Structure formats: structure tokens, C-alpha cells
BAVEX-411629 format. One record per residue (C-alpha): residue number from 1; x, y, z. Coordinates in Angstrom, 3 decimals. Example, Ala and Ser with C-alpha at 12.3 -4.5 7.8 and 13.67 -1.06 7.14 Angstrom:
BEGIN
+-----+----------+----------+----------+
: num :       xx :       yy :       zz :
+-----+----------+----------+----------+
:   1 :   12.300 :   -4.500 :    7.800 :
:   2 :   13.670 :   -1.060 :    7.140 :
+-----+----------+----------+----------+
END
This chain:
BEGIN
+-----+----------+----------+----------+
: num :       xx :       yy :       zz :
+-----+----------+----------+----------+
:   1 :   -6.044 :   -8.021 :  165.737 :
:   2 :   -3.951 :   -5.119 :  166.581 :
:   3 :   -2.696 :   -3.068 :  168.156 :
:   4 :   -3.903 :    0.316 :  167.429 :
:   5 :   -1.447 :    3.349 :  168.274 :
:   6 :    1.309 :    0.917 :  170.082 :
:   7 :    5.133 :    2.140 :  168.831 :
:   8 :    7.380 :   -0.375 :  168.094 :
:   9 :   11.439 :   -0.231 :  168.402 :
:  10 :   14.151 :   -0.205 :  165.436 :
:  11 :   15.113 :   -3.333 :  166.256 :
:  12 :   11.471 :   -5.232 :  166.335 :
:  13 :   10.713 :   -3.321 :  162.638 :
:  14 :   13.987 :   -4.829 :  161.264 :
:  15 :   13.758 :   -8.186 :  162.227 :
:  16 :   10.311 :   -8.405 :  161.414 :
:  17 :   11.027 :   -6.997 :  157.534 :
:  18 :   14.055 :   -9.355 :  157.490 :
:  19 :   11.344 :  -12.562 :  158.040 :
:  20 :    9.914 :  -10.868 :  155.056 :
:  21 :   13.134 :   -9.991 :  152.796 :
:  22 :   15.160 :  -12.797 :  153.713 :
:  23 :   13.610 :  -15.676 :  155.112 :
:  24 :   10.375 :  -15.608 :  152.735 :
:  25 :    7.699 :  -15.293 :  155.529 :
:  26 :    4.331 :  -13.704 :  154.330 :
:  27 :    3.142 :  -10.165 :  155.317 :
:  28 :   -0.693 :  -12.080 :  156.153 :
:  29 :    1.246 :  -14.859 :  157.895 :
:  30 :    3.565 :  -12.672 :  160.151 :
:  31 :    0.331 :   -9.887 :  160.858 :
:  32 :   -1.595 :  -12.679 :  162.186 :
:  33 :    1.253 :  -14.155 :  164.369 :
:  34 :    2.757 :  -10.657 :  165.714 :
:  35 :   -1.005 :   -8.702 :  165.688 :
:  36 :    0.734 :   -5.888 :  163.331 :
:  37 :   -1.977 :   -4.652 :  160.884 :
:  38 :   -0.690 :   -5.829 :  157.345 :
:  39 :   -0.511 :   -2.508 :  156.297 :
:  40 :    2.416 :   -1.553 :  158.848 :
:  41 :    4.040 :   -4.530 :  157.766 :
:  42 :    4.002 :   -3.468 :  154.172 :
:  43 :    5.017 :   -0.369 :  155.345 :
:  44 :    8.244 :   -1.435 :  157.176 :
:  45 :    9.199 :   -3.821 :  154.249 :
:  46 :    9.210 :   -1.292 :  151.919 :
:  47 :   11.465 :    1.218 :  154.393 :
:  48 :   13.510 :   -1.733 :  155.012 :
:  49 :   13.675 :   -2.700 :  150.924 :
:  50 :   14.907 :    0.909 :  150.235 :
:  51 :   17.459 :    1.281 :  152.153 :
:  52 :   18.083 :   -1.369 :  155.659 :
:  53 :   20.810 :    0.303 :  157.154 :
:  54 :   18.600 :    3.599 :  157.996 :
:  55 :   14.966 :    2.188 :  157.688 :
:  56 :   13.482 :    3.442 :  161.046 :
:  57 :   15.536 :    6.527 :  161.988 :
:  58 :   12.952 :    6.131 :  165.120 :
:  59 :   10.078 :    9.357 :  166.183 :
:  60 :   11.782 :   13.123 :  165.781 :
:  61 :   14.997 :   11.307 :  164.642 :
:  62 :   16.536 :   12.277 :  160.653 :
:  63 :   18.454 :    9.842 :  158.697 :
:  64 :   22.200 :   10.216 :  158.791 :
:  65 :   22.162 :   12.562 :  155.276 :
:  66 :   19.118 :   14.210 :  156.742 :
:  67 :   20.829 :   15.325 :  159.278 :
:  68 :   23.836 :   16.385 :  157.609 :
:  69 :   21.490 :   18.355 :  155.119 :
:  70 :   20.182 :   20.200 :  158.156 :
:  71 :   23.617 :   21.169 :  159.412 :
:  72 :   24.920 :   22.506 :  156.037 :
:  73 :   21.880 :   24.798 :  155.810 :
:  74 :   22.673 :   25.819 :  159.107 :
:  75 :   26.316 :   26.670 :  158.402 :
:  76 :   25.345 :   28.146 :  155.490 :
:  77 :   22.666 :   30.321 :  157.037 :
:  78 :   25.430 :   31.318 :  159.540 :
:  79 :   27.795 :   31.959 :  157.003 :
:  80 :   25.852 :   34.582 :  154.794 :
:  81 :   24.759 :   36.419 :  157.962 :
:  82 :   28.325 :   36.741 :  158.966 :
:  83 :   29.542 :   37.858 :  155.064 :
:  84 :   26.401 :   40.606 :  155.255 :
:  85 :   27.786 :   41.773 :  158.733 :
:  86 :   31.668 :   42.528 :  157.214 :
:  87 :   30.173 :   44.115 :  153.798 :
:  88 :   28.433 :   46.402 :  156.204 :
:  89 :   31.492 :   46.285 :  158.458 :
:  90 :   33.929 :   47.594 :  155.423 :
:  91 :   31.472 :   49.578 :  154.006 :
:  92 :   31.489 :   51.871 :  157.210 :
:  93 :   35.243 :   51.968 :  157.358 :
:  94 :   36.155 :   52.497 :  153.552 :
:  95 :   33.307 :   55.966 :  153.959 :
:  96 :   33.847 :   57.117 :  157.703 :
:  97 :   31.326 :   59.597 :  158.495 :
:  98 :   33.120 :   63.304 :  158.855 :
+-----+----------+----------+----------+
END
């Protein structure tokens, strides 16, 4: 039996993935015990193996590295805009209209 559409928190996903990775539990048996599809459990285990510390950031939340990348891109865009404004201002002051 599966719980379609059910959301699981990070702690539940992490603990479940640890049961497979560290304790050697099989995905099919956990699937039956927890009522979570095997496909979902395999996805959790794969995410946990790839990056156990940041495996389940939550809905709408970015992993720290992605959040930093977004922040840096935003900062770069702001600086490029500021640079363009300063170039225009410098051109006005260097060549004032008569």
C-alpha cells in the first residue's frame, strides 16, 4: 500500500535512507513496512548516497551551494548594472553639453 501525494520531512527521508545504506535493510521490505513506494525509496537512497548532508533540502529550498550561486549571480548582475550607470555618468561629465 502506498501513500500517494504524501509529503515526508527531511528527518524521515534521511533516517529511511540510513536504514538502507548503513543498516543494510532492503528497499522492498522497507517499502512494505513504511507504505512508501520502492521507486520513492530508491530515489531517497540515491540522493542520500550522492550528498548525505544536503540530500533533502525541502520544497522550494536550495542546497547551500546552489543558494550561494544564486546570490553570486544576483550580485554580479547588480555590479554590472552599477558599472553601466557609472560609465554613462563619466561620459556625461567628460563631455558636457555646451
